[in-house]
N, CA and C of each residue as an Amber inpcrd file, in Angstrom:
protein
   279
 196.0250000 153.9050000  60.3610000 196.3810000 152.5300000  60.1270000
 197.9080000 152.4280000  60.0340000 198.4720000 151.3720000  60.5920000
 199.9110000 151.1870000  60.5970000 200.4420000 150.6910000  59.2700000
 201.7450000 150.6810000  59.1820000 202.4230000 150.2180000  57.9680000
 202.2490000 148.7020000  57.8390000 201.8900000 148.2450000  56.6450000
 201.7260000 146.8040000  56.4400000 203.0880000 146.1630000  56.1670000
 203.1910000 144.9070000  56.5730000 204.4340000 144.1630000  56.4050000
 204.1310000 142.9640000  55.5120000 204.9890000 142.7300000  54.5470000
 204.8070000 141.6030000  53.6320000 205.3350000 140.3260000  54.2720000
 204.6220000 139.2400000  54.0210000 205.0250000 137.9400000  54.5390000
 206.4400000 137.5870000  54.0830000 206.7640000 137.8850000  52.8450000
 208.1040000 137.5840000  52.3120000 209.1870000 138.3180000  53.1080000
 208.8850000 139.5350000  53.5490000 209.8550000 140.3020000  54.3480000
 210.0540000 139.6730000  55.7250000 208.9630000 139.1960000  56.3110000
 209.0540000 138.5350000  57.6160000 209.8680000 137.2540000  57.4860000
 209.5480000 136.4800000  56.4490000 210.2750000 135.2230000  56.2250000
 211.7660000 135.4860000  56.0220000 212.0960000 136.4790000  55.2410000
 213.4950000 136.8190000  54.9730000 214.2250000 137.1490000  56.2760000
 213.5760000 137.9050000  57.1270000 214.1750000 138.2760000  58.4130000
 214.3370000 137.0570000  59.3190000 213.3150000 136.2160000  59.3940000
 213.3780000 135.0280000  60.2390000 214.4460000 134.0450000  59.7630000
 214.6370000 133.9590000  58.4510000 215.6090000 133.0140000  57.9020000
 217.0530000 133.3890000  58.2430000 217.2640000 134.5690000  58.7700000
 218.6050000 134.9670000  59.2210000 219.0030000 134.2180000  60.4880000
 217.9980000 133.7320000  61.2050000 218.2330000 132.9660000  62.4280000
 218.4620000 131.5120000  62.0330000 219.6680000 131.0010000  62.2570000
 220.0210000 129.6460000  61.8280000 219.1430000 128.5700000  62.4560000
 218.7780000 128.7280000  63.7150000 217.9290000 127.7490000  64.3810000
 216.5390000 127.7140000  63.7310000 215.9930000 128.8830000  63.4650000
 214.7010000 128.9680000  62.7900000 214.7930000 128.3460000  61.4040000
 215.8290000 128.6920000  60.6740000 216.0030000 128.1900000  59.3060000
 216.0940000 126.6620000  59.2840000 216.8070000 126.0920000  60.2290000
 216.9560000 124.6400000  60.3110000 215.6000000 123.9650000  60.5370000
 214.8100000 124.4860000  61.4710000 213.4930000 123.9190000  61.7530000
 212.5490000 124.1080000  60.5670000 212.6330000 125.2540000  59.9420000
 211.7990000 125.5420000  58.7740000 212.0850000 124.5320000  57.6640000
 213.3410000 124.2640000  57.4280000 213.7310000 123.3230000  56.3740000
 213.2720000 121.9030000  56.6910000 213.2660000 121.5280000  57.9530000
 212.7790000 120.2010000  58.3460000 211.3030000 120.0360000  58.0070000
 210.5410000 121.0970000  58.1650000 209.0910000 121.0490000  57.9540000
 208.6610000 121.3820000  56.5280000 209.5690000 121.8580000  55.7160000
 209.2310000 122.3050000  54.3560000 208.4780000 121.2370000  53.5500000
 208.9310000 119.9660000  53.5050000 208.2070000 118.9840000  52.6880000
 206.7480000 118.8190000  53.1050000 206.4980000 118.8050000  54.3960000
 205.1290000 118.6670000  54.8830000 204.2740000 119.8480000  54.4360000
 204.7850000 121.0570000  54.6220000 203.9990000 122.2360000  54.2680000
 203.8190000 122.3710000  52.7600000 204.7550000 121.8640000  51.9810000
 204.5810000 121.8820000  50.5280000 203.4290000 120.9630000  50.1240000
 203.3470000 119.7920000  50.7570000 202.2460000 118.8670000  50.4730000
 200.9170000 119.5010000  50.8620000 200.8500000 120.0490000  52.0500000
 199.6160000 120.6740000  52.5220000 199.2040000 121.8030000  51.5800000
 200.1520000 122.6060000  51.1610000 199.8640000 123.7040000  50.2450000
 199.2830000 123.1870000  48.9260000 199.8650000 122.1120000  48.4060000
 199.3550000 121.5310000  47.1610000 197.9320000 121.0090000  47.3350000
 197.6620000 120.3640000  48.4680000 196.3190000 119.8490000  48.7190000
 195.2980000 120.9810000  48.8210000 195.6490000 122.0300000  49.5520000
 194.7380000 123.1740000  49.6910000 194.4720000 123.7940000  48.3240000
 195.5390000 124.0100000  47.5500000 195.3800000 124.6200000  46.2240000
 194.4940000 123.7660000  45.3250000 194.6850000 122.4480000  45.3470000
 193.8640000 121.5570000  44.5200000 192.4020000 121.6260000  44.9450000
 192.1630000 121.6560000  46.2380000 190.7780000 121.7260000  46.7350000
 190.1270000 123.0470000  46.3410000 190.8550000 124.1360000  46.5180000
 190.3200000 125.4620000  46.1910000 190.0820000 125.5940000  44.6850000
 191.0130000 125.0850000  43.8740000 190.8550000 125.1450000  42.4160000
 189.6010000 124.3990000  41.9660000 189.2640000 123.3290000  42.6710000
 188.0710000 122.5530000  42.3370000 186.8140000 123.1320000  42.9740000
 187.0050000 124.1920000  43.7420000 185.8930000 124.8910000  44.3920000
 185.0610000 123.9490000  45.2680000 185.7670000 123.1160000  46.0560000
 185.0670000 122.2410000  46.9870000 185.4680000 122.5990000  48.4130000
 184.5600000 122.3690000  49.3120000 184.8060000 122.6780000  50.7190000
 185.5580000 121.5300000  51.3890000 186.0390000 121.8060000  52.5680000
 186.6600000 120.7510000  53.3600000 185.6380000 119.6580000  53.6370000
 184.4150000 120.0480000  53.8730000 183.3590000 119.0790000  54.1580000
 183.1070000 118.1710000  52.9580000 183.0840000 118.7410000  51.7620000
 182.8710000 117.9360000  50.5570000 184.0300000 116.9580000  50.3510000
 185.2510000 117.4200000  50.5430000 186.4030000 116.5290000  50.4050000
 186.3250000 115.4080000  51.4310000 185.9560000 115.7480000  52.6470000
 185.8250000 114.7390000  53.7030000 184.7960000 113.6760000  53.3040000
 183.6640000 114.0970000  52.7620000 182.6420000 113.1520000  52.3250000
 183.1830000 112.2400000  51.2310000 183.9340000 112.8060000  50.3060000
 184.4850000 112.0240000  49.1970000 185.3890000 110.8940000  49.6760000
 186.0980000 111.1350000  50.7840000 187.0690000 110.1220000  51.2200000
 186.6290000 109.3720000  52.4690000 185.4240000 109.6620000  52.9300000
 184.8820000 108.9250000  54.0690000 185.5000000 109.2710000  55.3990000
 185.7270000 110.5570000  55.6140000 186.2650000 111.0110000  56.8930000
 185.4640000 112.2230000  57.3590000 185.8960000 112.8330000  58.4430000
 185.2250000 114.0140000  58.9890000 185.9100000 115.2840000  58.5130000
 185.1260000 116.3500000  58.4490000 185.6650000 117.6620000  58.0700000
 186.8110000 118.0590000  58.9880000 186.7140000 117.7100000  60.2590000
 187.7530000 118.0930000  61.2150000 189.1080000 117.4880000  60.8440000
 189.1060000 116.3140000  60.2430000 190.3710000 115.6940000  59.8100000
 191.0100000 116.4950000  58.6820000 190.1830000 116.9580000  57.7510000
 190.6910000 117.7740000  56.6420000 191.1880000 119.1140000  57.1820000
 190.4360000 119.6860000  58.1090000 190.8200000 120.9570000  58.7130000
 192.1630000 120.8460000  59.4390000 192.3320000 119.7820000  60.2220000
 193.6000000 119.5760000  60.9390000 194.7450000 119.3710000  59.9610000
 194.4980000 118.6210000  58.8900000 195.5260000 118.4030000  57.8840000
 195.9590000 119.7290000  57.2700000 194.9900000 120.5350000  56.8580000
 195.2960000 121.8020000  56.2000000 195.9180000 122.8240000  57.1440000
 195.6560000 122.7130000  58.4270000 196.2130000 123.6820000  59.3780000
 197.6120000 123.2830000  59.8490000 198.0240000 122.0580000  59.5180000
 199.3360000 121.5940000  59.9540000 199.3190000 120.9570000  61.3280000
 198.1230000 120.6900000  61.8480000 197.9900000 120.1030000  63.1840000
 197.7290000 118.6060000  63.1480000 198.1450000 117.9580000  62.0710000
 197.8850000 116.5350000  61.9110000 199.0450000 115.9310000  61.1320000
 199.5360000 114.8180000  61.5930000 200.6190000 114.1260000  60.9050000
 200.0030000 112.9430000  60.1630000 199.6500000 113.1350000  58.8940000
 198.9020000 112.1000000  58.1820000 199.7760000 110.9190000  57.7700000
 199.1370000 109.7760000  57.6490000 199.8180000 108.5990000  57.1070000
 199.8450000 108.7200000  55.5850000 200.6870000 107.9250000  54.9690000
 200.7050000 107.9020000  53.5070000 199.3630000 107.4120000  52.9690000
 198.7570000 106.4740000  53.6690000 197.4530000 105.9400000  53.2650000
 196.4040000 107.0540000  53.2540000 196.4180000 107.9070000  54.2770000
 195.4580000 109.0100000  54.3350000 195.7330000 110.0190000  53.2200000
 197.0030000 110.3440000  52.9850000 197.3420000 111.2740000  51.9050000
 196.8930000 110.7210000  50.5580000 197.0280000 109.4070000  50.3650000
 196.5790000 108.7940000  49.1180000 195.0740000 108.9200000  48.9690000
 194.3320000 108.7430000  50.0670000 192.8790000 108.9090000  50.0320000
 192.5110000 110.3430000  49.6470000 193.2300000 111.3010000  50.1990000
 192.9590000 112.7060000  49.8850000 193.2600000 112.9630000  48.4120000
 194.3940000 112.4660000  47.9320000 194.7480000 112.6430000  46.5200000
 193.6670000 112.0390000  45.6310000 193.2200000 110.8380000  45.9670000
 192.1510000 110.1890000  45.1990000 190.8780000 111.0330000  45.2240000
 190.5470000 111.5540000  46.3890000 189.3530000 112.3900000  46.5270000
 189.4200000 113.6590000  45.7050000 190.6320000 114.1080000  45.4300000
 190.8380000 115.3050000  44.6190000 191.0660000 114.9550000  43.1500000
 191.0670000 113.6510000  42.8490000 191.3160000 113.2320000  41.4680000
 192.7560000 113.4550000  41.0460000 193.6570000 113.3800000  42.0080000
 195.0820000 113.6290000  41.7560000 195.8790000 112.3510000  41.9660000
 197.0600000 112.3170000  41.3820000 198.0180000 111.2440000  41.6310000
 199.0110000 111.7180000  42.6730000 199.4380000 110.8060000  43.5260000
 200.4260000 111.1460000  44.5410000 201.7460000 110.5060000  44.1400000
 202.8040000 111.2800000  44.1610000 204.1450000 110.7920000  43.8730000
 205.0370000 111.1280000  45.0450000 205.8860000 110.1990000  45.4210000
 206.8410000 110.4210000  46.4870000 208.2200000 110.1460000  45.9250000
 209.1590000 111.0170000  46.2360000 210.5040000 110.7980000  45.7300000
 211.5280000 111.2430000  46.7680000 212.6790000 110.6570000  46.6700000
 213.8170000 111.0550000  47.4980000 214.8130000 111.7430000  46.5730000
 215.3120000 112.8590000  47.0080000 216.2540000 113.6300000  46.1670000
 217.5520000 113.8150000  46.8950000
């Protein structure tokens, strides 16, 4: 078996590339939201299908959201937050 590589090490190496770092920073807010949604769903021990049922959508929509292949509206994010029993806050810093 080959030597394993830590994700943090890969990220550190990639961040040396200014073009990569710039694009990564542009996408950071989106991925932070997605990460929070996934963590909330997993902590509640519910499936994507159950969350979809709670908010009246299809499992595929939740799957696309969690995979980063969907650009959700604020209205959709609010529905997801409600389905998870969470409050959504948006701020500019």
